[in-house]
NUVEX-437611 format. One record per atom (N, C-alpha, C): x, y, z; residue in three letters. Coordinates in pm, whole numbers, plus 50000, padded with zeros to 5 digits. Example, Ala and Ser with C-alpha at 12.3 -4.5 7.8 and 13.67 -1.06 7.14 Angstrom:
BEGIN
513194943150780ALA512304955050780ALA513204967050780ALA512854977550708SER513674989450714SER512905000350787SER
END
This chain:
BEGIN
132855905541717MET131395905041687MET130945892041589MET130115883441639LYS129735871141585LYS129165874941438LYS129765867041330GLU129485870741200GLU127895865441174GLU127225873241114ARG125675870741102ARG125465857541001ARG124565849041062ARG124415836740988ARG123575840040859ARG124015836540739PRO123235839840615PRO121995831040603PRO120955836340533SER119935828340522SER119995815440422SER119295804940467ILE119615793940382ILE119175795040232ILE118425805840195LEU117925805940072LEU119095817040009LEU120145820240085SER121185826740009SER121965817539918SER121915804239926TYR122385793639847TYR121715793539729TYR122195798639613VAL121375801139492VAL120615787439443VAL121555777939438GLY121115765839393GLY119915759739468GLY119995760639588PHE118885754139670PHE117625763239654PHE117975775739661ARG116875785939634ARG115995780839492ARG116775777739394ASN115925774539266ASN115265760339293ASN115805752239350LEU115065740239377LEU114035741439472LEU114135750139574PHE113105752239673PHE111855760539588PHE112045768239509LEU111055776939458LEU110235767839342LEU110985759339293GLY110475749839195GLY109565739339264GLY109855736739384GLN109055725439469GLN107815734639508GLN107835747639544ILE106665754839587ILE105705756239480ILE106095759239353VAL105255759339239VAL104615748439200VAL105305736739208SER104575722939173SER103715718039294SER104305721839407GLN103305718039527GLN102045724239524GLN102185737539493PHE100745744339504PHE099855737839388PHE100195735039263GLY099295728139189GLY098885714739228GLY099695706539296ASP099465694239340ASP098385694039452ASP098525704439522THR097265706139648THR095985706439581THR095805714439489LEU094395714339428LEU094075700439366LEU095065694339298TYR094845682339226TYR094415671839334TYR095175672139445TRP094685659539537TRP093545663839627TRP092915676539604ILE091585679039672ILE090755672039577ILE090505675939451VAL089515671739367VAL089665657439300VAL091005651839305PHE090975639039235PHE090325628039334PHE090615625939459PRO089875616239516PRO088435617939514PRO088015630239518TRP086595635639499TRP086035629339373TRP086705631539284LEU086305626139144LEU085975610939142LEU086995605139200VAL086935591639206VAL085635584439280VAL085555592539403TYR084315588639473TYR083045590839421TYR083035601639344GLU081775606939268GLU081395596839159GLU082345593639094VAL082275581738979VAL081885569439021VAL082565565439128THR082285550439179THR081285549339307THR081335560339377GLY080715558839513GLY081105549739595GLY082395545539594SER083135536039665SER084325539939721SER084525540139869ALA085825541539934ALA086815532239902ALA086515519939860GLY087425511139822GLY087945514839690GLY087195521239590ALA087815525239476ALA088735536939484ALA088725546139578VAL089655555239621VAL090855547839665VAL090755538239747GLY091985533239785GLY092785524739677GLY091825519039582ILE092505511339462ILE093235521339379ILE092595534939358THR093385544639252THR094705549139334THR094515550739462LEU095795555539540LEU096815544139524LEU096395532339538ALA097445520039529ALA098045520339408ALA097325521539295PHE097905524339159PHE099035533839146PHE098585544539206GLU099545557739222GLU100925553839304GLU100755544139399ALA101835540539476ALA102715529339405ALA101985522039321LEU102455507739275LEU103975509439191LEU104145522239116PRO105445521839052PRO106695523939158PRO106415528139280TYR107585526939380TYR108015512339399TYR107005503739398VAL107325489839407VAL108075484339299VAL107635488039188LEU108115480839054LEU109255487239000LEU109505500939029LEU110645509338958LEU111575515539044LEU111275516939178SER112235522339257SER113645518439242SER113905503839238TRP115165498739231TRP116015504339111TRP115355506038992TYR115995511038862TYR115975525038890TYR115055532738928ALA115285548138953ALA116225551039031ALA116565545739146GLY117695547339237GLY119035547539173GLY119135535239091ALA120335533939014ALA120645543938913ALA119635548738842VAL119575560938736VAL119965574338806VAL119535575038916VAL119695587438976VAL121275588439042VAL121735576439073ASP123115577239116ASP124115574738992ASP123645576538878ARG124575577938755ARG124535587438671ARG123515595738656VAL123085604938568VAL123085620038639VAL123125629038564ASP122855643738609ASP121285644038671ASP121435646538810ARG120045647038874ARG119335659238835ARG119955671538781ARG119155679738730ARG118475676838600ARG119005669338514LEU118285665838402LEU117025655138436LEU117245647738543VAL116005638738585VAL114945648338635VAL115195659138705LEU114265667638764LEU113445674338650LEU114275679038542ILE113565688438452ILE112615679438359ILE113065667638323TRP112195658838250TRP111025652238314TRP111225649038442SER110165644838538SER109015655838532SER109455668438547ASP108275678538539ASP107715679838412ASP108515678738306ILE107775680438170ILE106985668338142ILE107255656238198ALA106485644638161ALA105155645638234ALA105265650438370SER104165651738454SER103165662738397SER103615673938336ALA102845684538277ALA101955677738152ALA102685670138067VAL102095663237963VAL101025653638001VAL101375645338101LEU100275636138151LEU099055642538208LEU099225652038292VAL098225658938358VAL097295665838255VAL097805671938147THR097245676638043THR096335669937975THR096845658437934LEU096155646437885LEU094855643337962LEU095105641638087PHE093835636438175PHE092835648938176PHE093305661038171ALA092325671538162ALA091515671338041ALA092265667037933ALA091415665937813ALA090405656337818ALA091035643537867ILE089905633037884ILE088685635437964ILE088815644338082VAL087755645538162VAL086915656238097VAL087335666038002LEU086595675837940LEU085465669937842LEU086035658537777PHE085085650837695PHE084285638037750PHE084865633337863GLU084195622737945GLU084215625238092GLU083155633338136PRO083345639638260PRO083315628838382PRO082895614938326LYS082945603838436LYS083725593438367LYS085095594938363PRO085855584138336PRO085915570738399PRO086215560838335SER086085546638382SER087335547038495SER087165537738588LEU088065535538700LEU089475530038637LEU089245522038530TYR090465516838456TYR091315528438396TYR090585538238332LEU091465549838289LEU092025557938385LEU091335560638498ILE091915567138602ILE093065560838677ILE093035547538686CYS094135541338742CYS095315541838653CYS095055542238518SER096265540838407SER096945554538435SER096235564438431VAL096895579038438VAL097665581738573VAL097205577038695VAL097675578838816VAL099055569638819VAL098965557138762PHE100045547838750PHE101305555338660PHE101015560338563LEU101945568738485LEU102575579738548LEU101685586838620LEU102125597938702LEU103205593038818LEU102855581838878GLY103615576738986GLY104975570538922GLY105025567038788CYS106135561738729CYS107135574738712CYS106665585438688VAL107375597038665VAL107955602238808VAL107205602138909ASN107605607139029ASN108585600039105ASN108465584639068VAL109495576239124VAL111005580539093VAL111265588039008PHE112525591338945PHE112735604639020PHE111555613539008ALA111895627439071ALA112155627839226ALA111465620439307ALA111725619139439ALA113095616439492ALA113625606139445PRO115115604339493PRO115995616039429PRO115655620439319ALA116655630239252ALA116705642939346ALA115345646339399LYS115195659339487LYS115975655839628LYS115795642039679HIS116365640939799HIS117905640639789HIS118365636239688ALA119955636039665ALA120445647439631ALA119845656939578SER120175669339524SER120625679339653SER119685680839727THR119585689239844THR121075689439920THR121655678539964PRO122885680140027PRO124075684839951PRO123915685339828ARG125075690339723ARG124715706439716ARG123715712239759LEU123435726339746LEU123635734739857LEU123715727439993VAL123975734640111VAL124875727340201VAL125605735940287PRO126565729140368PRO125815717840458PRO126685707440505GLU126025696440578GLU125455701440707GLU126075713240788GLU125625715040912GLU124295723140890GLU123945726640772ARG122755734040742ARG121635727240678ARG121905715140667LEU121035705040576LEU119685704740665LEU119585704840785ILE118265703140852ILE117575716340828ILE118035726140821GLU117415739240809GLU116775739340652GLU117525733040548ALA116875733140428ALA115905723340427ALA115995710740487ASN114765701840495ASN113555708140573ASN113795714240678ALA112735721140747ALA112035731440651ALA112975737240580LEU112075747940485LEU111455742340378LEU111945730740333ASN111155723640230ASN109785718740295ASN109945712940421SER108755708840490SER107835720740506SER108195730640530TYR107365743240554TYR106695746640424TYR107425745440311ALA106775748840162ALA105715739440143ALA105995726240165GLN105045715940138GLN103955716440216GLN103925722640328SER102675724740413SER102035739240389SER102795749540374SER102145760640352SER101495761940218SER102115757240110MET101335758439983MET100115750639980MET100005738840040PRO098655735240037PRO097615741740103PRO097975749940220LEU097155758140285LEU096575768140196LEU097495776440099ILE097105783940009ILE095895776639916ILE096335765739873GLY095595757139779GLY094195753739839GLY094085751739986PHE092975748040045PHE092055759440066PHE092665772840077ALA091845783340092ALA091195787139942ALA091925782739838LEU091155785439711LEU090195774539704LEU090565762939731GLY089765750039724GLY088415752139799GLY088495758039922ALA087235762040001ALA086415772639925ALA086825781139838GLY086165792639793GLY085975790239642GLY086935790239562LEU086965788939423LEU086385775939383LEU086915763239426LEU086485751239390LEU084935749339432LEU084665753639554GLY083305753239593GLY082245759139510GLY082645771339452LEU081865779039357LEU081785773039225LEU082805768239170LEU083025760339050LEU082095748339036LEU082145741539176ASN081505728739191ASN079955729339184ASN079545741639217VAL077985744439202VAL077505746939086VAL078425754638983PHE077905758438861PHE078445748738754PHE079645745538768THR080165736438660THR081065724938707THR080575714838775PRO081375706238833PRO082235699238727PRO081925695638616SER082955689738529SER084035698138487SER083785712738466LEU084915719838438LEU085685724138556LEU085265721438679MET086015722638779MET087165713438787MET087155701738745TYR088145690838746TYR089165693738626TYR088435698338515VAL089415702438401VAL090465715138434VAL089755724438505ALA090485736038535ALA091775732538634ALA091285725038741VAL092345721438830VAL093505712838767VAL093135703638676PHE094075695038620PHE095195704638527PHE094485713538445LEU095325722138363LEU096255731538452LEU095635735338558PHE096535745238641PHE097705737438702PHE097475724038732ASP098455714738797ASP099555714538681ASP099135712238554ALA100035710038448ALA100925721938419ALA100285734338441VAL101025746938432VAL101945748838531VAL101665744038652THR102725745538772THR103925735738750THR103765724438681PHE104685714838661PHE105715721438554PHE105135728638467ALA105985735738354ALA106775745638434ALA106165753038510GLY106935762638587GLY108075758538672GLY107895746438735SER108905740238809SER109945735138723SER109695731738601ALA110725727838514ALA111695738938460ALA111215751038478LEU112115762638437LEU113155765038563LEU112505764138681PHE113495766338802PHE114645753638797PHE113985742438761MET114835730038765MET116165732338661MET115675738338538ALA116745741238449ALA117745751438481ALA117585759538599ALA118565768738629ALA119425763038733ALA119255750438777LEU119995743238872LEU121405740138818LEU122475740838894PRO123635735038837PRO123575721638805PRO124695716038748SER124785702238698SER125025693638843SER124235683938868ILE124435676838990ILE124825661738934ILE126025658538909VAL126315646338870VAL126815638739012VAL126385625939019PRO126855619739144PRO128175617339151PRO128745619439287GLU130245618339316GLU130585605239328GLU131025597339227ARG131635585139224ARG132385583139110ARG133255573939126ASP134205569939000ASP134335556038990ASP133435547039039ASP133595533039023ASP133005529438886ASP133225517738853GLU132805511938710GLU131245510638699GLU130765515538583ARG129175514238567ARG128895497738566ARG127945496438635LYS127345481638639LYS125895481238592LYS125285468238568ALA124135467838545ALA123105474638649ALA121995478038617ALA121155485838714ALA120685477038842ALA120565463038792TRP120245453538911TRP121385451639012TRP122615452938963ARG123855451239031ARG124015463239132ARG123685474539080GLU124025488539149GLU122735487539253GLU121605482439234THR120615482439328THR120845474039441THR121425460839412LEU121935453239526LEU122995458339613LEU123845466939552GLU124965475139625GLU124245482939724GLU123265490739675GLY122515500339767GLY121875493039871GLY121205481039845LEU120365475639950LEU121485468540044LEU122645463640010ARG123645458540104ARG124205470440185ARG124185481540134PHE124725493140215PHE123685496140321PHE122405495740284VAL121415499940387VAL121415489140484VAL121485476640450ARG121475465640545ARG122745465640644ARG123895470440600SER124905470240681SER125055482740768SER124355491740743ASN124205503540843ASN122965503540949ASN122945502241058GLU121925500441168GLU120875510741144GLU121385523141147VAL120495534741143VAL119725534941007VAL120365531340905LEU119475530840778LEU118565520140764LEU118985507940813PHE118065499240820PHE116875499340915PHE117135505541028VAL115915508541123VAL115065519841053VAL115565529540983SER114995540040930SER114025533640824SER114655522540751LEU113735515040640LEU112505508240711LEU112785503940829LEU111555495940882LEU110445506940955LEU111035517340981LEU110125527341041LEU109355534840922LEU109875534840817ALA109375540040680ALA108215530940646ALA108455518540661VAL107385509340635VAL106325508940734VAL106575509040858GLY105395510540965GLY104545524940933GLY105355534840920MET104545548040900MET103585547340777MET104285543040659HIS103175541940551HIS102375532940557HIS102375522040616LEU101135511240634LEU100085517140712LEU100495526640806PHE099245531040892PHE098845544440841PHE099685550740760ILE099285564440694ILE098105561840566ILE098375550240503ALA097495546540383ALA095995548640397ALA095395543440523PRO093925546040528PRO093355559940545PRO094305568540565PHE093915584140592PHE092965589740491PHE093635589540361MET093005595440247MET091585590540236MET091165578040207PRO089895573540209PRO089035576640321PRO089645576340435ALA088935581040563ALA088505594440560ALA089445602640527TYR089285616840516TYR087975621040407TYR087935615540296VAL086875616440206VAL085525613140257VAL085485601440328ILE084195597140387ILE083775604440498ILE084735609840594VAL084295618240692VAL083725631640630VAL084455637240525ALA084005650940467ALA082445648140399ALA082355638040321LYS081185636340253LYS079995629540335LYS080325619440432ASP079125613040482ASP078955619040635ASP079985621140693VAL079885624240841VAL079345639940858VAL080095646140780PHE079795661540784PHE078955666840655PHE078485658140581ASP077615662040480ASP078165671340377ASP079355670040351GLY080055682640289GLY080315679540143GLY081275688940098THR081705689839965THR083165689239945THR083635693739842THR085285695739806THR085615705839912THR084745716539943THR085185726240041THR085415720440167THR084555712140232THR084705704940361THR085925697240358THR086295690340263LEU087455682940247LEU088585690440240LEU088655701640188ALA089835711240180ALA089935718040319ALA088905721040385ILE089125725240530ILE089725715440634ILE089185703840615LEU089725693040705LEU091345688640688LEU091535689940555GLU093095688040535GLU093955700640561GLU093335712340542ALA094025724740582ALA094455723740746ALA093595718940820GLY093985715540954GLY095505708840984GLY095365698440904PHE096655690240934PHE097875699240868PHE097755704540750PHE098825711840700PHE099275725640756PHE098205730940833LEU098475741440916LEU099415738241044LEU099115726141088GLY099985720741197GLY101295718141157GLY101515713741036MET102775709440962MET103615722540940MET102955733940916VAL103495745640904VAL104175751241038VAL103455750541143PHE103965754241274PHE105065744241312PHE104805731841281GLY105905722241323GLY107195722441241GLY107125726041116SER108355728341046SER109045741841086SER108125751141117LEU109005765341170LEU109615760541313LEU109045751541379ALA109565748241511ALA110955739741486ALA110855732841385THR112115724941355THR113255733341316THR112825741441233MET114035752041195MET114475759941307MET113815763441399LEU114145770241517LEU115005760641611LEU114405750041639TRP115005740341744TRP116235734441694TRP116005728441543LYS117245722641495LYS117765709441583LYS116935700741601PRO117245688241697PRO118515681541656PRO119325677241740LYS120555671341700LYS120315655741722LYS119555654141823ALA119375638341861ALA118245633541762ALA118545630041631ALA117545628041533ALA116675615341561ALA117375604741624GLY116625592241651GLY115405595141749GLY115875600441858VAL114985602841975VAL113935613941924VAL114235623441841ALA113225632741805ALA112165625541710ALA112685616941635PHE111695609941548PHE110595604741634PHE111125594841700SER110315585441790SER109365593241879SER109805603041954VAL108955611542041VAL107845619141974VAL108405624741851ALA107385632641777ALA106215623941720ALA106635612941677LEU105785603741615LEU104705597941714LEU105025594341834ALA104335590541941ALA103225602441969ALA103655614941971LEU102755626142023LEU101845626641904LEU102225626141776ALA101455626941674ALA100235617341669ALA100485604041732ALA099555593941724ALA098345597441844ALA098645606741933ILE097665608642039ILE096405613941983ILE096305626341905PRO095145631141851PRO094475622841751PRO095095612541688ILE094475605841579ILE093195596441639ILE093415591041743VAL092345580941792VAL091035588241828VAL090895601041871PRO089705605941894PRO088995609341766PRO089755613241660MET089185615841545MET087945606741484MET087965594541536GLY086925587141489GLY085705589141562GLY085675595841689PHE084555599441757PHE083925611541741PHE084695618541662VAL084175634341644VAL083015634441554VAL082175642841584LYS080825646541511LYS080905662841464LYS081815667341507GLU081615684441487GLU083105687141401GLU082755694341281MET083845695741192MET085115703041247MET084785712941320TRP086085721041370TRP086855714341466TRP086135704941555THR086805696241667THR087805688541587THR087325681741464PHE088125673041375PHE089265681841329PHE089015692841290PHE089965702241232PHE091185704741341PHE090845709041461ILE091855710141561ILE092755696741598ILE092035686141598LEU092745672141637LEU093905671141497LEU093345674341390ASN094065672241269ASN095465682441274ASN095155694741309LEU096175704741348LEU097265699041437LEU096645693841534VAL097755689341656VAL098565676941601VAL098075667341532CYS098655657441463CYS099665662641359CYS099405671641293GLY100195677941181GLY101405685041235GLY101195691841357LEU102365698741428LEU103575688341449LEU103345677041503PHE104505668541521PHE105125660041414PHE104415661541282VAL104975652041183VAL106255657641133VAL106415671641112PRO107955676741075PRO108925674941175PRO108405673741306LEU109375673141415LEU109975657841414LEU109245647941334ALA109655634241336ALA110245633541198ALA109845637141102GLN110275634540958GLN111625641740918GLN111725654440941VAL112675662740925VAL114035657340972VAL114245657441114PRO115445651641154PRO115785637141098PRO114905627841058MET115345615841025MET115655616740863MET114875624540806ASN115385626440644ASN116915631640668ASN117155642440731THR118375646340748THR119475637540769THR119075629640868LEU119985619340911LEU120465610440817LEU119435604440729VAL119765595340626VAL120595602640520VAL120205616340481GLN121325623440390GLN122575624140437GLN122815627140567VAL124115629240602VAL124975616840618VAL124505606040663ILE125265594140676ILE125395585240537ILE124835589040442THR124905583940324THR125765590040212THR126785584740160PRO127705589740062PRO126835593939943PRO127405604539874ASP126545611739758ASP126355601039653ASP127165591939622GLY127095580639522GLY126025570539543GLY125585572439678TYR124625561039720TYR123245565639748TYR123195581639750ARG122065587439782ARG120735584339710ARG120875581539594GLY119745579339490GLY119205564539537GLY119915555339541ARG119625541939574ARG119165540739708ARG119765547239812VAL119335544939946VAL117835551939956VAL117625564039906ASN116435568539890ASN115305560739837ASN115685555339714SER114675547539653SER114435533839716SER115365527639803ALA115265515839872ALA114265519339972ALA114505531140055LEU113455533040163LEU112045536340107LEU112175542639980SER110755544839917SER110025532839876SER110795523339826MET110395511239748MET109915502539867MET110615502239983MET110135491940090MET108915499440158MET108895511340159ALA107715518240233ALA106555515440128ALA106625518440002ALA105685518839903ALA105135504539893ALA106005493339916MET105435479939895MET104245477039994MET104135485940099VAL103095483040194VAL101875495140163VAL102305504440080MET101125515140064MET099955509339985MET100325502339864PRO099345497739791PRO098215487539872PRO099065479439959LEU098415469740042LEU097475478140129LEU098045488340194GLY097315497640288GLY096095503340235GLY096345507040099TYR095235513840015TYR094095504339983TYR094495491239944LEU093475481739908LEU092795478040024LEU093435476340150LEU092735471840263LEU092095482440345LEU092185493940297SER091505505840377SER089865505640358SER089555502040231GLY088035499840223GLY087405490840326GLY088185477840305ALA087685466640395ALA087915469840550ALA088825477240569LEU089155482340715LEU087815490340758LEU087505501140680ILE086485511340707ILE085195502940719ILE084985493440634ALA083675486040633ALA083605476840767ALA084775471540795ALA084765460440908ALA084475466841049ALA085455478941067VAL085445484941191VAL084925499141206VAL084545504841096GLY083885519041084GLY085215528541101GLY084785540341089LEU085725551641100LEU086195551941232LEU085525550641321THR085965548841470THR087235539941486THR086975527141434GLY087985517741452GLY089225521741360GLY088955525841236THR090115527841146THR091045538641197THR090545550441264PHE091385560141319PHE092165555341444PHE091475546541497ALA092235539141634ALA093355530141586ALA093205521741465VAL094285515341427VAL095325524541372VAL095015533141294ILE096035544641264ILE096915548241383ILE096175554341495GLY096725560541605GLY097755551041674GLY097185537841691ILE097945527541776ILE099095523941693ILE099065523241552GLY100095520041453GLY101235530541458GLY100815541641457PHE101905551941481PHE102635552341622PHE101955547041708GLY102625545841851GLY103555534941844GLY103295522541773LEU104065511441785LEU105175514341694LEU105025521941590THR106255525141504THR107235532741578THR106785542641672ALA107505550041746ALA108375542341851ALA107695533141900LEU108495522941994LEU109585514941933LEU109255511341797LEU110265504341739LEU111645513341710LEU111395525541710GLY112665534141683GLY113435534441808GLY112805536041925LEU113345536642050LEU114055523842096LEU113665513042046ALA114145498942071ALA115495496942009ALA115955504641901SER117285504241850SER118475512741912SER119415508041973PRO120305515042054PRO121035524641931PRO121365520341817GLY122075527141728GLY121155539941674GLY119895536341646PHE119055548141596PHE118895558341712PHE118435552141823ARG118115559741944ARG119385570241962ARG120455566641941SER121575574941986SER122305584341865SER121525582341743ALA121955588441623ALA121895602441643ALA122795610541602ARG122905625541616ARG123305631941484ARG122965645441456LEU123365650641335LEU124485658641363LEU125345663341283PRO126585668941287PRO126345685341341PRO127375690641410GLU127295703541467GLU128515709141403GLU128425722141324GLY129525727041280GLY129515740741300GLY130605748441252ASP130545763941281ASP129665769341162ASP129375781541202GLU128375788341087GLU129225793040982GLU128835788140857PRO129445793440732PRO129435807440708PRO130295812040632PRO130125826040585PRO128925826940481PRO128505838240446ALA127375840040333ALA128015835840215ALA127355827940134PRO127845824239983PRO127825835539907PRO128725836439820GLU128705846939730GLU127795844139583GLU127105853939556GLU126205851539442GLU127025853139316GLU127005842639230PRO127695843239099PRO127095852139003PRO127935860438934PRO127415868438838PRO126595861538725PRO125595866438686SER124695859438580SER123885869838529SER123755868438371ASP122575877038313ASP121305868738310ASP121095856138356THR119875849938368THR119025853838460THR117865852338456PHE116735856138564PHE117055845738685PHE117325833338663PHE117625824238770PHE119205820338764PHE120035827838844PRO121415825538841PRO121835811238859PRO122735804538804PRO123115791438839PRO124015793638963PRO123975783539046ALA124765781939172ALA125815772139154ALA126975773539216GLU128065763839223GLU127555751239295GLU128075739439259VAL127745728639344VAL128485727939460VAL127715726239575GLN128715724139703GLN128515712839757GLN129595704539769ALA129685692039823ALA129095691339976ALA
END
């Protein structure tokens, strides 16, 4: 009789990482509903929304090289704990600022999001590099698909609250709505830190001599350049992020100006995309595509199809459905490619490789955010969504044009036995590191 395959959450270390991400993701959902809205209300400018988002992405350009080197040298568990604590402190301070100054200056807003970006630039590669150490390699795509599911389903719960509770707060106490959301986000960061503290030590597996950060960064970049699949993945990440950048400013304008809505309208529109991602993540967990390169390109091309019509839509629920269809294909593209990058990268390089991909992608994000206002002003919402859709399609073709990326496959292995739960008196039992 075939042995029953254990749940991916039976790996205790991964379970704690997963639960911590769920908690912080839930708080971030409400934050990213009201934050662009606050900027637009204070400034009345789509360009200002783009500028603010550019400042949030700027640390990836400035610090990714250093963050990757740090993540490949120190215990990644500590990086995750302290990044959550720092984020909680920063968001709490911002809540206090908004409490006493309901319409903060754009300079102050940009300063806060820049500092939050500086923290996240360390947390993101640490999470990416930690997952392969907590589950067997052949089950890594399941772990990544489950992470994608959580990142999609938590926003749906947040959007449901946003459509109800935030709408009610916005009617009676608009300024306190922002304060309440920012404080709640801070609490979720603190909760995530507790789960990160329950992780095992995740020290990078390397025994080479410690070098200056810039030298280690160059080593990581050379490693990416020497591997066709990683290099093409970098180019694809650049293409995706360049065309994703105008989405958020366009969302805000569609909700406020086209549909004459409020934060509730924005929450409903974004819920469509994340509902699609939930279904797409579940499909990825069930399908487990092995031809990762082909899966990325085909799924991204399919995601591009519903984007172009968004610019012509004048009815909110039609826009919602198009957004849902677009979101459906995003995990089918991202999860296999992210898993492929993790599998082919040695543990001692994972922080630097992930940071290199993030840095190159982030170099175009501020540009995309800054140009989004000008793009919307020049070609309107119809033209903007057309540019985004066509850009996605061209990026998909780039992936298929590379023989190495097109033929890249994920490993197939035997089903592992169920992991044993280690005895522990703690609420969150630590798991052994699994290479």
